[in-house]
C-alpha positions in Angstrom: -147.1 93.9 177.5 -147.5 90.2 176.5 -144.8 88.2 174.8 -145.8 86.0 171.9 -143.6 83.3 170.5 -143.9 80.2 168.2 -141.0 78.5 170.0 -142.5 75.2 171.3 -140.3 75.5 174.4 -141.7 78.9 175.3 -144.8 77.5 176.9 -142.8 75.4 179.3 -140.4 78.2 180.0 -143.4 80.3 181.1 -144.7 77.5 183.3 -141.3 76.9 184.8 -141.3 80.6 185.8 -144.7 80.0 187.5 -143.1 77.1 189.4 -139.9 79.1 190.3 -141.8 82.1 191.7 -144.3 79.9 193.5 -141.5 77.9 195.1 -139.9 81.1 196.3 -143.1 82.3 197.8 -143.7 78.9 199.5 -140.2 78.8 201.0 -140.7 82.2 202.5 -144.1 81.4 203.9 -143.0 78.0 205.3 -140.0 79.6 206.9 -142.2 82.1 208.7 -144.7 79.5 209.7 -142.1 77.1 211.1 -139.7 79.8 212.3 -136.7 78.1 210.7 -135.0 78.4 207.4 -136.6 76.3 204.7 -135.3 76.1 201.2 -137.0 74.6 198.1 -135.1 73.2 195.1 -135.9 74.6 191.6 -139.0 72.6 190.7 -139.3 70.3 187.7 -142.4 71.3 185.7 -144.1 69.2 183.1 -147.4 68.2 181.6 -148.8 64.7 182.3 -152.1 63.1 181.2 -154.7 62.9 183.9 -154.7 59.1 183.9 -150.9 59.1 184.6 -151.1 61.1 187.8 -151.3 58.0 190.0 -148.3 56.5 188.3 -146.2 59.3 189.8 -146.9 58.1 193.3 -146.7 54.3 192.7 -149.9 53.4 191.0 -153.7 53.5 191.7 -153.5 51.2 194.7 -150.6 53.0 196.4 -151.7 54.6 199.7 -150.7 58.3 199.6 -151.3 61.5 201.5 -153.3 64.0 199.5 -154.3 67.6 200.0 -156.8 68.8 197.4 -158.8 71.9 196.6 -160.9 73.5 194.0 -159.8 76.7 192.2 -162.5 79.1 191.2 -162.3 82.3 189.2 -161.4 83.1 185.6 -159.7 79.8 184.9 -161.1 77.2 187.3 -159.6 73.8 187.9 -158.5 71.4 190.6 -155.3 71.1 192.7 -153.8 68.0 194.3 -150.7 67.8 196.4 -149.7 64.1 196.6 -147.0 62.5 198.9 -146.0 59.0 199.6 -146.4 58.0 203.3 -142.6 57.9 203.7 -142.2 61.4 202.3 -145.1 62.7 204.5 -143.3 61.2 207.6 -140.0 62.8 206.5 -141.8 66.2 206.0 -143.3 66.0 209.5 -140.0 64.9 211.1 -137.5 67.1 209.3 -139.5 70.3 208.7 -142.2 70.3 211.5 -140.3 68.3 214.1 -143.1 65.8 214.6 -142.2 62.1 215.1 -144.7 60.3 212.9 -145.2 56.6 213.4 -145.2 54.1 210.5 -148.5 53.2 209.0 -151.6 55.0 207.8 -152.7 56.5 211.1 -152.0 60.2 211.6 -152.9 62.3 214.6 -155.1 65.4 214.2 -152.0 67.6 214.7 -150.0 65.8 212.0 -152.9 66.0 209.5 -153.3 69.7 210.3 -149.6 70.3 209.8 -149.6 68.5 206.4 -152.8 70.3 205.3 -151.3 73.7 206.2 -148.1 72.9 204.3 -150.2 71.8 201.3 -152.4 74.9 201.6 -149.3 77.2 201.6 -147.9 75.4 198.5 -151.2 75.7 196.7 -151.6 79.3 197.6 -148.0 80.1 196.5 -148.2 78.5 193.1 -151.7 79.8 192.5 -150.6 83.3 193.5 -147.7 83.2 191.1 -150.0 82.0 188.3 -152.5 84.7 189.0 -149.8 87.4 189.1 -148.3 86.3 185.8 -151.7 85.9 184.0 -153.6 88.8 185.6 -156.5 86.4 186.2 -158.5 86.1 189.3 -157.9 82.6 190.8 -159.3 81.8 194.3 -158.7 78.5 196.1 -161.3 76.7 198.2 -160.6 75.5 201.7 -158.2 72.5 201.3 -159.1 68.9 202.4 -156.7 66.1 203.3 -157.1 62.4 202.8 -154.9 59.3 203.3 -156.1 56.6 200.9 -155.2 54.8 197.7 -154.3 57.2 194.9 -157.0 55.9 192.7 -159.7 56.4 195.3 -158.5 60.0 195.9 -158.6 60.9 192.3 -162.0 59.2 191.9 -163.3 61.2 194.9 -162.0 64.4 193.2 -163.9 63.6 190.1 -167.1 63.0 192.1 -166.6 66.2 194.1 -165.6 68.5 191.2 -167.1 66.9 188.1 -165.3 66.1 184.9 -161.6 67.2 185.0 -159.4 68.3 182.1 -157.3 65.7 180.2 -154.0 67.2 181.2 -152.4 68.2 184.5 -149.6 70.7 185.1 -147.1 68.8 187.4 -144.7 70.6 189.7 -142.3 68.3 191.5 -141.6 70.0 194.7 -138.5 69.3 196.9 -138.2 70.8 200.4 -134.6 71.2 201.7 -133.5 71.7 205.3 -129.8 71.3 205.7 -128.9 68.0 203.9 -132.3 66.5 204.5 -135.1 66.7 201.9 -138.7 65.7 201.4 -140.6 65.8 198.1 -144.1 65.8 196.8 -146.0 66.1 193.6 -148.2 69.1 193.0 -150.8 68.8 190.2 -153.0 71.6 188.8 -155.7 70.2 186.5 -157.4 73.1 184.7 -161.0 72.6 183.5 -161.1 71.9 179.7 -162.0 75.5 178.9 -159.4 77.0 181.2 -156.2 76.0 179.2 -156.8 78.6 176.5 -157.5 81.4 179.0 -154.4 80.6 180.9 -152.0 80.4 178.0 -153.4 83.4 176.2 -153.1 85.4 179.5 -149.5 84.2 179.8 -148.8 85.4 176.2 -148.5 82.0 174.7 -150.5 81.5 171.5 -152.3 78.2 171.1 -151.7 76.6 167.7 
């Protein structure tokens, strides 16, 4: 049974639930993968305009680590997981136990580890969204890149075509003891996907 409400906060409450469930799934999956307890803070969920995505990671010219993939199915879209280089190094050191050198060069092992973490995150959030909406949502094989944020987003546009105007932002924080690392997870539904998603979540569009 779907819930309908004209409360303007209801839409965000539903999306926060997507983030909370996805974070729980991701923490469990990462703990199994790394064979150590991994916790994730309650994520902050918001909507941001597509053109503001780069601002969240320091601007268009800021070099970032990005995992990106295409979502196919009933509500297609694009997913990006963006981290600053310092946060990527912290993630590798604190969670994976890999000592990553400063700079833009990453070993194949480091890139593989970061890509797998991004893949687990994407799968966890996508699975929670699919469970709550009842829609079929299938991720493509993820790709990883280290480049300027503007170049990564432009490449995404070239690869996937025109994206929607708005992105669902889930700020993700990994916790291990007192150490933490964070990243920004963006789901950018295709223009026609928003209505399908929210109607499936029981949120009427006004």
